[in-house]
MMTF fields as JSON, N, C-alpha, C and O atoms, coordinates in Angstrom:
{
  "mmtfVersion": "1.0.0",
  "mmtfProducer": "UNKNOWN",
  "numBonds": 479,
  "numAtoms": 480,
  "numGroups": 120,
  "numChains": 1,
  "numModels": 1,
  "chainsPerModel": [1],
  "groupsPerChain": [120],
  "chainIdList": ["A"],
  "bondAtomList": [4, 2, 8, 6, 12, 10, 16, 14, 20, 18, 24, 22, 28, 26, 32, 30, 36, 34, 40, 38, 44, 42, 48, 46, 52, 50, 56, 54, 60, 58, 64, 62, 68, 66, 72, 70, 76, 74, 80, 78, 84, 82, 88, 86, 92, 90, 96, 94, 100, 98, 104, 102, 108, 106, 112, 110, 116, 114, 120, 118, 124, 122, 128, 126, 132, 130, 136, 134, 140, 138, 144, 142, 148, 146, 152, 150, 156, 154, 160, 158, 164, 162, 168, 166, 172, 170, 176, 174, 180, 178, 184, 182, 188, 186, 192, 190, 196, 194, 200, 198, 204, 202, 208, 206, 212, 210, 216, 214, 220, 218, 224, 222, 228, 226, 232, 230, 236, 234, 240, 238, 244, 242, 248, 246, 252, 250, 256, 254, 260, 258, 264, 262, 268, 266, 272, 270, 276, 274, 280, 278, 284, 282, 288, 286, 292, 290, 296, 294, 300, 298, 304, 302, 308, 306, 312, 310, 316, 314, 320, 318, 324, 322, 328, 326, 332, 330, 336, 334, 340, 338, 344, 342, 348, 346, 352, 350, 356, 354, 360, 358, 364, 362, 368, 366, 372, 370, 376, 374, 380, 378, 384, 382, 388, 386, 392, 390, 396, 394, 400, 398, 404, 402, 408, 406, 412, 410, 416, 414, 420, 418, 424, 422, 428, 426, 432, 430, 436, 434, 440, 438, 444, 442, 448, 446, 452, 450, 456, 454, 460, 458, 464, 462, 468, 466, 472, 470, 476, 474],
  "bondOrderList": [1, 1, 1, 1, 1, 1, 1, 1, 1, 1, 1, 1, 1, 1, 1, 1, 1, 1, 1, 1, 1, 1, 1, 1, 1, 1, 1, 1, 1, 1, 1, 1, 1, 1, 1, 1, 1, 1, 1, 1, 1, 1, 1, 1, 1, 1, 1, 1, 1, 1, 1, 1, 1, 1, 1, 1, 1, 1, 1, 1, 1, 1, 1, 1, 1, 1, 1, 1, 1, 1, 1, 1, 1, 1, 1, 1, 1, 1, 1, 1, 1, 1, 1, 1, 1, 1, 1, 1, 1, 1, 1, 1, 1, 1, 1, 1, 1, 1, 1, 1, 1, 1, 1, 1, 1, 1, 1, 1, 1, 1, 1, 1, 1, 1, 1, 1, 1, 1, 1],
  "groupList": [{"groupName": "MET", "atomNameList": ["N", "CA", "C", "O"], "elementList": ["N", "C", "C", "O"], "formalChargeList": [0, 0, 0, 0], "bondAtomList": [1, 0, 2, 1, 3, 2], "bondOrderList": [1, 1, 2], "singleLetterCode": "M", "chemCompType": "L-PEPTIDE LINKING"}, {"groupName": "ALA", "atomNameList": ["N", "CA", "C", "O"], "elementList": ["N", "C", "C", "O"], "formalChargeList": [0, 0, 0, 0], "bondAtomList": [1, 0, 2, 1, 3, 2], "bondOrderList": [1, 1, 2], "singleLetterCode": "A", "chemCompType": "L-PEPTIDE LINKING"}, {"groupName": "GLY", "atomNameList": ["N", "CA", "C", "O"], "elementList": ["N", "C", "C", "O"], "formalChargeList": [0, 0, 0, 0], "bondAtomList": [1, 0, 2, 1, 3, 2], "bondOrderList": [1, 1, 2], "singleLetterCode": "G", "chemCompType": "PEPTIDE LINKING"}, {"groupName": "ILE", "atomNameList": ["N", "CA", "C", "O"], "elementList": ["N", "C", "C", "O"], "formalChargeList": [0, 0, 0, 0], "bondAtomList": [1, 0, 2, 1, 3, 2], "bondOrderList": [1, 1, 2], "singleLetterCode": "I", "chemCompType": "L-PEPTIDE LINKING"}, {"groupName": "HIS", "atomNameList": ["N", "CA", "C", "O"], "elementList": ["N", "C", "C", "O"], "formalChargeList": [0, 0, 0, 0], "bondAtomList": [1, 0, 2, 1, 3, 2], "bondOrderList": [1, 1, 2], "singleLetterCode": "H", "chemCompType": "L-PEPTIDE LINKING"}, {"groupName": "TYR", "atomNameList": ["N", "CA", "C", "O"], "elementList": ["N", "C", "C", "O"], "formalChargeList": [0, 0, 0, 0], "bondAtomList": [1, 0, 2, 1, 3, 2], "bondOrderList": [1, 1, 2], "singleLetterCode": "Y", "chemCompType": "L-PEPTIDE LINKING"}, {"groupName": "ARG", "atomNameList": ["N", "CA", "C", "O"], "elementList": ["N", "C", "C", "O"], "formalChargeList": [0, 0, 0, 0], "bondAtomList": [1, 0, 2, 1, 3, 2], "bondOrderList": [1, 1, 2], "singleLetterCode": "R", "chemCompType": "L-PEPTIDE LINKING"}, {"groupName": "LEU", "atomNameList": ["N", "CA", "C", "O"], "elementList": ["N", "C", "C", "O"], "formalChargeList": [0, 0, 0, 0], "bondAtomList": [1, 0, 2, 1, 3, 2], "bondOrderList": [1, 1, 2], "singleLetterCode": "L", "chemCompType": "L-PEPTIDE LINKING"}, {"groupName": "SER", "atomNameList": ["N", "CA", "C", "O"], "elementList": ["N", "C", "C", "O"], "formalChargeList": [0, 0, 0, 0], "bondAtomList": [1, 0, 2, 1, 3, 2], "bondOrderList": [1, 1, 2], "singleLetterCode": "S", "chemCompType": "L-PEPTIDE LINKING"}, {"groupName": "PHE", "atomNameList": ["N", "CA", "C", "O"], "elementList": ["N", "C", "C", "O"], "formalChargeList": [0, 0, 0, 0], "bondAtomList": [1, 0, 2, 1, 3, 2], "bondOrderList": [1, 1, 2], "singleLetterCode": "F", "chemCompType": "L-PEPTIDE LINKING"}, {"groupName": "THR", "atomNameList": ["N", "CA", "C", "O"], "elementList": ["N", "C", "C", "O"], "formalChargeList": [0, 0, 0, 0], "bondAtomList": [1, 0, 2, 1, 3, 2], "bondOrderList": [1, 1, 2], "singleLetterCode": "T", "chemCompType": "L-PEPTIDE LINKING"}, {"groupName": "CYS", "atomNameList": ["N", "CA", "C", "O"], "elementList": ["N", "C", "C", "O"], "formalChargeList": [0, 0, 0, 0], "bondAtomList": [1, 0, 2, 1, 3, 2], "bondOrderList": [1, 1, 2], "singleLetterCode": "C", "chemCompType": "L-PEPTIDE LINKING"}, {"groupName": "ASP", "atomNameList": ["N", "CA", "C", "O"], "elementList": ["N", "C", "C", "O"], "formalChargeList": [0, 0, 0, 0], "bondAtomList": [1, 0, 2, 1, 3, 2], "bondOrderList": [1, 1, 2], "singleLetterCode": "D", "chemCompType": "L-PEPTIDE LINKING"}, {"groupName": "GLU", "atomNameList": ["N", "CA", "C", "O"], "elementList": ["N", "C", "C", "O"], "formalChargeList": [0, 0, 0, 0], "bondAtomList": [1, 0, 2, 1, 3, 2], "bondOrderList": [1, 1, 2], "singleLetterCode": "E", "chemCompType": "L-PEPTIDE LINKING"}, {"groupName": "GLN", "atomNameList": ["N", "CA", "C", "O"], "elementList": ["N", "C", "C", "O"], "formalChargeList": [0, 0, 0, 0], "bondAtomList": [1, 0, 2, 1, 3, 2], "bondOrderList": [1, 1, 2], "singleLetterCode": "Q", "chemCompType": "L-PEPTIDE LINKING"}, {"groupName": "VAL", "atomNameList": ["N", "CA", "C", "O"], "elementList": ["N", "C", "C", "O"], "formalChargeList": [0, 0, 0, 0], "bondAtomList": [1, 0, 2, 1, 3, 2], "bondOrderList": [1, 1, 2], "singleLetterCode": "V", "chemCompType": "L-PEPTIDE LINKING"}, {"groupName": "ASN", "atomNameList": ["N", "CA", "C", "O"], "elementList": ["N", "C", "C", "O"], "formalChargeList": [0, 0, 0, 0], "bondAtomList": [1, 0, 2, 1, 3, 2], "bondOrderList": [1, 1, 2], "singleLetterCode": "N", "chemCompType": "L-PEPTIDE LINKING"}, {"groupName": "LYS", "atomNameList": ["N", "CA", "C", "O"], "elementList": ["N", "C", "C", "O"], "formalChargeList": [0, 0, 0, 0], "bondAtomList": [1, 0, 2, 1, 3, 2], "bondOrderList": [1, 1, 2], "singleLetterCode": "K", "chemCompType": "L-PEPTIDE LINKING"}, {"groupName": "PRO", "atomNameList": ["N", "CA", "C", "O"], "elementList": ["N", "C", "C", "O"], "formalChargeList": [0, 0, 0, 0], "bondAtomList": [1, 0, 2, 1, 3, 2], "bondOrderList": [1, 1, 2], "singleLetterCode": "P", "chemCompType": "L-PEPTIDE LINKING"}, {"groupName": "TRP", "atomNameList": ["N", "CA", "C", "O"], "elementList": ["N", "C", "C", "O"], "formalChargeList": [0, 0, 0, 0], "bondAtomList": [1, 0, 2, 1, 3, 2], "bondOrderList": [1, 1, 2], "singleLetterCode": "W", "chemCompType": "L-PEPTIDE LINKING"}],
  "groupTypeList": [0, 1, 2, 3, 4, 5, 6, 6, 6, 7, 6, 8, 6, 3, 3, 3, 8, 9, 10, 7, 9, 2, 9, 1, 7, 1, 1, 7, 9, 1, 11, 1, 1, 3, 5, 7, 6, 12, 6, 7, 13, 12, 14, 7, 15, 16, 16, 6, 7, 13, 6, 13, 15, 14, 16, 9, 15, 12, 9, 17, 6, 13, 4, 18, 12, 18, 8, 1, 14, 19, 5, 3, 2, 2, 5, 12, 1, 12, 3, 17, 1, 1, 4, 1, 9, 2, 16, 15, 1, 9, 12, 6, 14, 17, 5, 12, 10, 8, 2, 15, 5, 12, 3, 5, 13, 7, 2, 15, 13, 2, 17, 0, 6, 18, 9, 17, 7, 1, 15, 5],
  "groupIdList": [1, 2, 3, 4, 5, 6, 7, 8, 9, 10, 11, 12, 13, 14, 15, 16, 17, 18, 19, 20, 21, 22, 23, 24, 25, 26, 27, 28, 29, 30, 31, 32, 33, 34, 35, 36, 37, 38, 39, 40, 41, 42, 43, 44, 45, 46, 47, 48, 49, 50, 51, 52, 53, 54, 55, 56, 57, 58, 59, 60, 61, 62, 63, 64, 65, 66, 67, 68, 69, 70, 71, 72, 73, 74, 75, 76, 77, 78, 79, 80, 81, 82, 83, 84, 85, 86, 87, 88, 89, 90, 91, 92, 93, 94, 95, 96, 97, 98, 99, 100, 101, 102, 103, 104, 105, 106, 107, 108, 109, 110, 111, 112, 113, 114, 115, 116, 117, 118, 119, 120],
  "secStructList": [7, 2, 2, 2, 2, 2, 2, 2, 2, 2, 2, 2, 2, 2, 2, 2, 2, 2, 2, 2, 2, 2, 2, 2, 2, 2, 2, 2, 2, 2, 2, 2, 2, 2, 2, 2, 2, 2, 2, 2, 2, 2, 2, 2, 2, 2, 2, 2, 2, 2, 2, 2, 2, 2, 2, 2, 2, 2, 2, 2, 2, 2, 7, 7, 7, 6, 6, 7, 7, 7, 7, 7, 6, 6, 7, 7, 7, 7, 7, 7, 7, 7, 1, 6, 6, 1, 1, 1, 7, 4, 4, 4, 6, 6, 7, 7, 1, 1, 3, 3, 3, 3, 3, 3, 3, 3, 7, 6, 6, 1, 1, 3, 3, 3, 3, 3, 3, 3, 3, 7],
  "xCoordList": [112.058, 110.938, 111.205, 110.686, 112.0, 112.343, 113.151, 113.05, 113.952, 114.709, 113.843, 114.157, 112.755, 111.821, 111.113, 110.909, 110.74, 110.055, 111.017, 110.63, 112.286, 113.278, 113.506, 113.644, 113.539, 113.695, 112.561, 112.779, 111.347, 110.161, 110.248, 109.95, 110.66, 110.742, 111.841, 111.643, 112.962, 114.042, 113.58, 113.85, 112.891, 112.387, 111.41, 111.463, 110.52, 109.555, 110.276, 109.881, 111.286, 112.045, 112.696, 112.662, 113.286, 113.914, 112.895, 113.145, 111.722, 110.696, 110.178, 110.016, 109.919, 109.451, 110.509, 110.173, 111.751, 112.841, 112.943, 113.026, 112.938, 113.019, 111.776, 111.884, 110.631, 109.371, 109.466, 109.185, 109.842, 109.98, 111.057, 110.89, 112.181, 113.212, 112.692, 113.0, 111.92, 111.355, 110.413, 110.465, 109.559, 108.63, 109.395, 109.071, 110.39, 111.205, 111.936, 111.989, 112.49, 113.18, 112.199, 112.526, 111.006, 110.008, 109.566, 109.393, 109.393, 109.036, 110.131, 109.845, 111.361, 112.515, 112.547, 112.739, 112.373, 112.379, 111.194, 111.331, 110.014, 108.843, 109.133, 108.852, 109.67, 109.979, 111.025, 110.923, 112.032, 113.08, 112.489, 112.843, 111.601, 110.945, 110.078, 110.106, 109.319, 108.459, 109.309, 109.001, 110.386, 111.269, 111.882, 111.857, 112.43, 113.038, 112.005, 112.319, 110.809, 109.79, 109.466, 109.377, 109.289, 108.962, 110.11, 109.873, 111.35, 112.498, 112.655, 112.887, 112.528, 112.68, 111.564, 111.788, 110.341, 109.195, 109.38, 109.065, 109.892, 110.142, 111.235, 111.124, 112.287, 113.34, 112.838, 113.18, 112.025, 111.512, 110.595, 110.67, 109.745, 108.829, 109.643, 109.369, 110.645, 111.435, 112.206, 112.288, 112.764, 113.522, 112.575, 112.925, 111.397, 110.425, 109.999, 109.919, 109.728, 109.34, 110.434, 110.157, 111.713, 112.803, 112.917, 113.156, 112.747, 112.788, 111.629, 111.808, 110.474, 109.282, 109.399, 109.002, 109.952, 110.132, 111.2, 111.022, 112.281, 113.235, 112.61, 112.882, 111.772, 111.114, 110.157, 110.025, 109.493, 108.573, 109.363, 108.943, 110.494, 111.282, 111.78, 111.738, 112.265, 112.737, 111.611, 111.813, 110.416, 109.238, 108.875, 108.578, 108.896, 108.56, 109.612, 109.287, 110.828, 111.894, 111.635, 111.817, 111.209, 110.968, 109.622, 109.482, 108.637, 107.286, 106.911, 106.177, 107.376, 107.122, 105.688, 105.315, 104.894, 103.495, 102.743, 102.745, 102.091, 101.386, 100.278, 99.925, 99.747, 98.683, 99.2, 98.403, 100.52, 101.09, 100.778, 101.035, 100.205, 99.786, 100.939, 101.656, 101.088, 102.096, 101.432, 100.666, 101.702, 101.037, 102.074, 103.086, 101.826, 102.699, 102.032, 100.894, 102.731, 102.167, 101.901, 102.802, 100.639, 100.317, 100.195, 100.014, 100.281, 100.23, 99.172, 98.936, 98.571, 97.708, 98.625, 98.947, 99.038, 100.022, 99.573, 98.866, 99.971, 99.742, 101.062, 101.961, 101.178, 102.428, 102.353, 101.445, 103.309, 103.35, 104.729, 105.742, 104.752, 106.034, 106.183, 105.286, 107.305, 107.557, 108.895, 109.888, 108.923, 110.188, 110.641, 109.963, 111.752, 112.358, 111.348, 111.169, 110.682, 109.742, 108.518, 107.861, 108.212, 107.056, 105.747, 104.965, 105.463, 104.191, 104.187, 103.196, 105.316, 105.464, 105.016, 105.342, 104.276, 103.84, 105.059, 106.119, 104.889, 106.002, 106.654, 107.876, 105.836, 106.434, 107.181, 107.881, 107.063, 107.779, 109.035, 109.811, 109.23, 110.411, 111.691, 112.772, 111.606, 112.848, 113.483, 114.66, 112.703, 113.218, 113.852, 113.228, 115.073, 115.646, 116.654, 117.183, 116.914, 117.836, 117.03, 115.949, 117.566, 116.853, 116.752, 117.654, 115.616, 115.355, 113.897, 113.056, 113.593, 112.174, 112.106, 112.907, 111.122, 110.944, 109.623, 108.627, 109.596, 108.365, 107.819, 108.473, 106.625, 105.989, 104.595, 104.011, 104.096, 102.768, 101.952, 102.428, 100.705, 99.836, 98.425, 98.076, 97.594, 96.222, 95.492, 95.491, 94.87, 94.134, 92.718, 92.294, 91.993, 90.635, 89.7, 88.79, 89.963, 89.12, 89.5, 88.885, 90.497, 90.872, 91.927, 92.218, 92.499, 93.516, 94.881, 94.964, 95.934, 97.279, 97.597, 97.415, 98.077, 98.375, 99.789, 100.28, 100.455, 101.816, 101.777, 100.904, 102.727, 102.822, 104.323, 105.196, 104.554, 105.963, 106.059, 105.192, 107.151, 107.435, 108.733, 109.805, 108.62, 109.804, 110.267, 109.484, 111.512, 112.121, 113.261, 114.068, 113.284, 114.359, 114.703, 115.588],
  "yCoordList": [139.983, 139.207, 138.353, 137.245, 138.875, 138.097, 136.848, 135.847, 136.889, 135.719, 134.572, 133.415, 134.869, 133.81, 133.155, 131.941, 133.909, 133.32, 132.442, 131.388, 132.858, 132.062, 130.714, 129.662, 130.787, 129.563, 128.584, 127.377, 129.105, 128.258, 127.577, 126.389, 128.333, 127.78, 126.703, 125.668, 126.9, 125.962, 124.691, 123.577, 124.871, 123.723, 122.942, 121.713, 123.621, 122.954, 122.163, 121.038, 122.721, 122.005, 120.749, 119.698, 120.847, 119.69, 118.602, 117.426, 118.996, 118.017, 117.336, 116.117, 118.162, 117.572, 116.654, 115.592, 117.038, 116.224, 114.888, 113.839, 114.919, 113.672, 112.792, 111.567, 113.4, 112.629, 111.959, 110.765, 112.663, 112.09, 111.016, 109.997, 111.237, 110.258, 108.992, 107.887, 109.126, 108.016, 107.195, 105.965, 107.878, 107.228, 106.493, 105.354, 107.135, 106.511, 105.273, 104.235, 105.398, 104.223, 103.063, 101.895, 103.408, 102.369, 101.702, 100.485, 102.517, 101.949, 101.021, 99.982, 101.427, 100.615, 99.296, 98.255, 99.292, 98.052, 97.175, 95.953, 97.781, 96.997, 96.335, 95.147, 97.042, 96.456, 95.341, 94.317, 95.549, 94.521, 93.307, 92.188, 93.465, 92.336, 91.525, 90.295, 92.213, 91.551, 90.77, 89.623, 91.401, 90.712, 89.461, 88.387, 89.603, 88.443, 87.377, 86.196, 87.712, 86.706, 85.936, 84.709, 86.639, 85.956, 85.089, 83.994, 85.529, 84.744, 83.495, 82.398, 83.667, 82.483, 81.515, 80.305, 82.007, 81.131, 80.301, 79.111, 80.935, 80.26, 79.212, 78.12, 79.538, 78.566, 77.348, 76.203, 77.635, 76.529, 75.631, 74.409, 76.195, 75.38, 74.593, 73.413, 75.228, 74.515, 73.33, 72.24, 73.582, 72.494, 71.35, 70.179, 71.688, 70.655, 69.835, 68.608, 70.535, 69.845, 68.916, 67.805, 69.394, 68.584, 67.297, 66.214, 67.425, 66.259, 65.313, 64.097, 65.871, 64.996, 64.244, 63.084, 64.928, 64.288, 63.171, 62.099, 63.396, 62.346, 61.164, 60.005, 61.474, 60.386, 59.631, 58.412, 60.343, 59.691, 58.746, 57.61, 59.208, 58.372, 57.159, 56.06, 57.32, 56.2, 55.209, 53.997, 55.734, 54.869, 54.088, 52.896, 54.749, 54.071, 53.024, 52.001, 53.247, 52.257, 51.01, 49.885, 51.214, 50.092, 49.409, 48.199, 50.187, 49.669, 50.026, 50.99, 49.307, 49.7, 49.481, 49.947, 48.782, 48.589, 49.881, 50.656, 50.163, 51.444, 51.712, 52.862, 50.629, 50.865, 51.118, 51.307, 51.127, 51.405, 52.858, 53.765, 53.061, 54.395, 55.139, 54.582, 56.361, 57.243, 58.527, 59.067, 59.055, 60.243, 61.349, 61.136, 62.517, 63.657, 64.468, 64.912, 64.658, 65.309, 66.773, 67.555, 67.158, 68.585, 69.366, 70.583, 68.752, 69.455, 68.818, 67.61, 69.682, 69.189, 69.173, 70.228, 67.997, 67.878, 66.913, 65.947, 67.16, 66.286, 65.59, 66.173, 64.343, 63.587, 62.653, 61.829, 62.799, 61.981, 61.358, 62.057, 60.059, 59.34, 59.127, 58.592, 59.54, 59.347, 58.69, 59.049, 57.768, 57.079, 57.633, 57.457, 58.281, 58.885, 59.785, 59.682, 60.657, 61.655, 61.016, 61.651, 59.793, 59.096, 59.789, 59.953, 60.217, 60.801, 62.315, 62.89, 62.939, 64.335, 65.169, 64.846, 66.223, 67.109, 67.663, 67.872, 67.892, 68.294, 69.6, 69.738, 70.571, 71.858, 71.749, 72.691, 70.638, 70.481, 69.611, 69.46, 69.037, 68.163, 68.95, 68.368, 70.251, 71.054, 71.125, 71.458, 70.813, 70.79, 69.421, 68.576, 69.19, 67.833, 67.719, 66.635, 68.801, 68.752, 68.82, 69.408, 68.209, 68.205, 69.614, 70.437, 69.869, 71.183, 71.501, 70.697, 72.666, 73.157, 74.387, 75.314, 74.366, 75.435, 76.115, 75.461, 77.436, 78.215, 78.325, 78.881, 77.797, 77.821, 78.488, 78.549, 78.969, 79.553, 78.798, 78.479, 78.515, 77.689, 78.204, 78.803, 77.953, 78.322, 77.462, 76.233, 78.155, 77.42, 77.077, 77.415, 76.397, 75.968, 77.134, 77.031, 78.278, 79.431, 80.284, 81.32, 79.85, 80.567, 81.65, 82.392, 81.773, 82.762, 82.055, 80.877, 82.815, 82.277, 82.164, 83.111, 80.967, 80.733, 80.214, 79.49, 80.576, 80.077, 78.68, 78.352, 77.851, 76.475, 76.21, 76.888, 75.208, 74.738, 73.348, 72.488, 73.189, 71.916, 71.351, 71.936, 70.226, 69.617, 68.459, 67.583, 68.482, 67.494, 66.814, 67.459, 65.46, 64.699, 63.519, 62.725],
  "zCoordList": [112.171, 111.818, 110.574, 110.442, 109.695, 108.484, 108.811, 108.102, 109.873, 110.323, 110.764, 110.485, 111.449, 111.925, 110.757, 110.769, 109.767, 108.602, 107.853, 107.348, 107.766, 107.077, 107.817, 107.192, 109.155, 109.945, 109.765, 109.667, 109.721, 109.482, 108.147, 108.023, 107.136, 105.778, 105.751, 105.115, 106.4, 106.404, 107.137, 106.689, 108.25, 109.016, 108.153, 108.133, 107.438, 106.597, 105.488, 105.179, 104.913, 103.897, 104.453, 103.813, 105.632, 106.226, 106.532, 106.269, 107.099, 107.412, 106.155, 106.107, 105.131, 103.827, 103.22, 102.696, 103.282, 102.723, 103.453, 102.815, 104.787, 105.512, 105.301, 105.261, 105.172, 104.932, 103.582, 103.482, 102.553, 101.216, 101.177, 100.506, 101.901, 101.935, 102.627, 102.18, 103.696, 104.371, 103.5, 103.505, 102.758, 101.837, 100.744, 100.41, 100.201, 99.127, 99.665, 99.004, 100.86, 101.42, 101.696, 101.48, 102.171, 102.474, 101.146, 101.08, 100.108, 98.802, 98.235, 97.64, 98.437, 97.979, 98.727, 98.099, 100.012, 100.78, 100.396, 100.336, 100.132, 99.722, 98.374, 98.216, 97.424, 96.13, 96.241, 95.566, 97.1, 97.259, 97.93, 97.559, 98.907, 99.59, 98.621, 98.639, 97.786, 96.804, 95.81, 95.485, 95.327, 94.379, 95.0, 94.398, 96.198, 96.845, 97.158, 97.014, 97.571, 97.817, 96.55, 96.577, 95.445, 94.171, 93.719, 93.21, 93.882, 93.445, 94.328, 93.82, 95.637, 96.539, 96.346, 96.387, 96.131, 95.897, 94.63, 94.606, 93.585, 92.346, 92.48, 91.923, 93.215, 93.444, 94.258, 93.964, 95.281, 96.086, 95.283, 95.409, 94.473, 93.651, 92.613, 92.394, 91.965, 90.983, 91.631, 91.064, 92.833, 93.496, 93.857, 93.71, 94.32, 94.676, 93.461, 93.519, 92.361, 91.114, 90.6, 90.147, 90.678, 90.227, 91.087, 90.552, 92.407, 93.275, 92.965, 92.897, 92.783, 92.49, 91.167, 91.061, 90.155, 88.88, 89.008, 88.428, 89.739, 89.968, 90.718, 90.406, 91.706, 92.438, 91.534, 91.645, 90.644, 89.694, 88.763, 88.541, 88.223, 87.361, 88.078, 87.526, 89.323, 90.065, 90.34, 90.274, 90.652, 90.88, 89.633, 89.715, 88.465, 87.203, 86.873, 86.269, 87.242, 86.957, 87.815, 87.348, 89.07, 89.982, 89.647, 89.823, 89.166, 88.878, 87.412, 87.195, 86.464, 85.067, 84.587, 83.511, 85.372, 85.016, 84.907, 85.863, 83.782, 83.569, 84.621, 84.884, 85.208, 86.198, 87.597, 88.516, 87.79, 89.114, 89.45, 88.659, 90.669, 91.107, 91.788, 92.619, 91.427, 92.057, 92.417, 91.619, 93.621, 94.101, 94.303, 94.97, 93.734, 93.984, 95.078, 94.927, 96.162, 97.357, 97.214, 96.91, 97.435, 97.538, 96.264, 96.323, 95.135, 93.899, 92.93, 92.937, 92.125, 91.052, 89.822, 89.277, 89.392, 88.347, 87.289, 87.577, 86.092, 84.964, 84.683, 84.078, 85.124, 85.008, 83.793, 83.68, 82.908, 81.739, 81.595, 81.557, 81.516, 81.304, 79.82, 79.168, 79.286, 77.878, 77.654, 78.288, 76.792, 76.43, 75.086, 74.074, 75.082, 73.846, 73.175, 71.962, 73.895, 73.39, 72.732, 71.907, 73.08, 72.47, 72.714, 71.778, 73.969, 74.295, 74.527, 74.979, 74.205, 74.502, 73.267, 72.125, 73.544, 72.461, 71.722, 72.312, 70.439, 69.591, 70.045, 69.977, 70.513, 70.913, 72.228, 72.6, 72.953, 74.219, 74.063, 75.007, 72.857, 72.658, 72.611, 72.698, 72.476, 72.484, 73.901, 74.042, 74.914, 76.316, 76.586, 77.229, 76.11, 76.207, 77.371, 77.62, 78.065, 79.219, 80.496, 80.533, 81.552, 82.838, 83.362, 83.2, 84.002, 84.582, 84.643, 84.242, 85.141, 85.235, 84.332, 84.447, 83.43, 82.49, 82.7, 83.009, 82.535, 82.583, 81.168, 80.286, 80.953, 79.654, 79.766, 80.849, 78.662, 78.63, 77.607, 76.517, 77.979, 77.185, 77.351, 78.369, 76.297, 76.361, 77.374, 77.304, 78.322, 79.362, 78.924, 77.819, 79.811, 79.52, 79.211, 78.389, 79.918, 79.719, 78.502, 78.247, 77.77, 76.518, 76.734, 75.796, 77.897, 78.204, 78.332, 78.678, 78.042, 78.216, 79.732, 80.497, 80.124, 81.51, 81.664, 80.798, 82.763, 82.963, 83.53, 84.333, 83.112, 83.61, 83.823, 83.282, 84.624, 84.855, 84.197, 84.347, 83.472, 82.826, 83.431, 83.278, 84.107, 84.75, 83.855, 83.49, 83.527, 82.599, 83.375, 84.045, 83.248, 83.881, 82.967, 83.289]
}
């Protein structure tokens, strides 16, 4: 009779071990998927912003008139053209190389919000 009890206990341990292993593996895959999604999303947004800023600069070179209209597709963006940092806020003048930067700024509602700053 003692052998049967031991077998049940061993079976229970194996079942619990595999169940915990399955949950741990599922949690690991979920974390990896979330990390990869965030990273790929950030890369796609940064690449799109870099292309749009280059297109904007090319447009402004072809149409230097300040009233020339340019539309950035699908984004709500604040586009500012600055010549030699003329119109750029002082705290953003440190971003002098081309690229997309993650910055945090006080939003309208008074909370810190993340923004992307594209420089070309």
